[in-house]
N, C-alpha and C positions, 0 to 999 in steps of 0.2 A: 765943456765938451760932453760931460756925462748928461747934463740936463737936455741938451739938444738931441742926443741919441735917444734918451728916454722919451722925449716928446715925439720924435719920429716914429718910434716903435708903437707908442700909444695911438698915433694917427693911423698907422698901418692896421693895428688891431681894430680900430673903429671902422675903417674902410672894409675890412674883411667881415666884421660883424654885421654891417649893413647889407650884406648879400653880394659883396664884390661887384658893386654897380659900375665902378669906373666913373662915377659922377665927379665932375670938376667943381671946385668951390664957386665958380662963376660960369655963366653961360658961355658956351662955345659960340663963336661968331658964325653967322650964316648970311648969305645974301639971297634975297628972293626977288623975282621979277614978276610983276603982275602979268596975268595970263589973258590972252584974248580968246574968244570962243573958238577960233581956228587952231589954237595950239593945244591940242588934247593929247599930249604925250602920255597922260595918265592912262588912257585907254589901252595903249600898247603895253605899258608897265603892268596894268591890271591883268591883261590876258596872260602875260608871262608869269606873274606871281601866284596864280591859282594853283593849288595843290599843296604838297607836303615838302618841307625843307628841314635839314638838320644843321645845327650850329657847328661851325668849324672850330672845334675846341682848341686846336693849336693856335689858330689866328687870334682867338679870343684871349687866350693865356698870354700870348706875345704882346698884344696891345695893352693888357693890364700891367704886365711886367714893365714895359717901357713907360707907361703912365706913372706908376708908383716910383720907378727909378727917377723920372723927371721931377718928382716932388722932393727928391733928395733922400728917399728912404733906402736903407741898406738892404735891398732885396736880393736874396740868394737863390730862391726858387719860387716859381709860380706855375702850377699846372692845373688844367681843368680836364676832368674825365667824366664820362657818362654821356647822356644824350639830352639835347634840348631840341624838341620838335616843334616847328612852326607850321601851322596849317592856315591857308587862306581860302575862303570861299568868296563868292561875289560880294557879300556884305558882312562877313564875320571873320575875325582873326582869332586863332587859339594858339597858345604857347604852353607846351608841357615841358617844364624845366626839371630834369632829373640829373643834375650834375653835382660833382664834388670838386671843390677847389682846395688844393694844398699849397701852402706858401710858407717860406721861411724868410722872416724879416727881422733883421737885427739879432739873429741867433735864436729867435723864438719861432716855434712851429705853430701853424694854424691849419685846421681842417674845417671847412664849412660845406655842409651838404644841403641840398634842397631837392624837394620832390613835390612840386605844386603845378597845378594847371590854372591858367587864367584865360579869359576870353572877353571879346568886345565886338560890338558891331562897329563898322568903320565906314568912312566916306572920304572922298577926296576934298582937300581944302579948296575953298573958292578962290583964294588969292595967291596960292603958292603951288607951282607945278611940281608934280610927283611927291607931294606931301599929303599924307593921310591923317585924319583925326579920329582918335578912338572915342566913341560916344559914351560907353558905359563900362569901362574895364573893371573886371572883378576877378579875384582869385577864388579858388574852390574851397578855401578853408577859413575858419574863424578862430579867434582867440577864445579858448574855453572860459577864461576869467571874465572877459568883457562882452563876448558875443559879437565883437566888431570884426570886420574882415581883416585878415592878416595881410600886411603889405610885404611883398616879396621883391627884393631888389633884383634887377637884371640889367641888361645893357642899355635899356631906356627906362624912362619913368612911366610905368604903366598905370596911369590914373585917368579917370574920365576927363576928356578934353585934351589928352596928350597928343602932340603932333610928332609924326615920324617921317623923315625923308626916306624915300624908297628908290632903290635902283634894282634892275633885274635884267640879266643878259641871256637868259635861257637856262644856264646851269648854276649861276651864282646870283643870290639875292642879298641885298644889304639893307639894314634898317639902322637909322641914326636919329637919336633923339636930340633936340636942340639944346638940352641941358647936360650933355655928356660928351666926354672925349673918346668914348669907345663906340665902335660901329659893330653891330652884330652882322657877321658874315655867315650866310647859310648856303649849303649846297643842296641841289635838287635831290630829293629822296627817290630811291629806285624801287 
């Protein structure tokens, strides 16, 4: 019993250390339907998503808490505070993530803060409706030791070529990466 608990706490620590991504160990399933030229729902979604959005911290924390609990981790607390601001222009996406996550897993407390900005040009996927592809995602910081870009975890895997499913209804926008169980839910900024 002690070894299982130790392993679960170690897994939680690793998850938190990776930036609280909510990434599953295997790809989440998704179904896609080829799009005909007349099915351009993307244009409606694009018009909706232009502008600024803020991450729903409570929704994000709840999804992560449920995901970690589903892995069998003894999670007592998971909160996210701060602001993650997403901005969409016609061909550019920018995310400024200035959040702090506090968690208590197996009696151990973790606090992980992040304050980074990343951006990329984007385009709609040719074969998947309401899915965008990030062309050249990059964070604004580099590792001083190596000079390499610092990879910052978030609710999707922001790397060049990443694909994100997008929904937008006017006041709520969601982003879901195909390799994660967490969906970023954003509210329209005022």
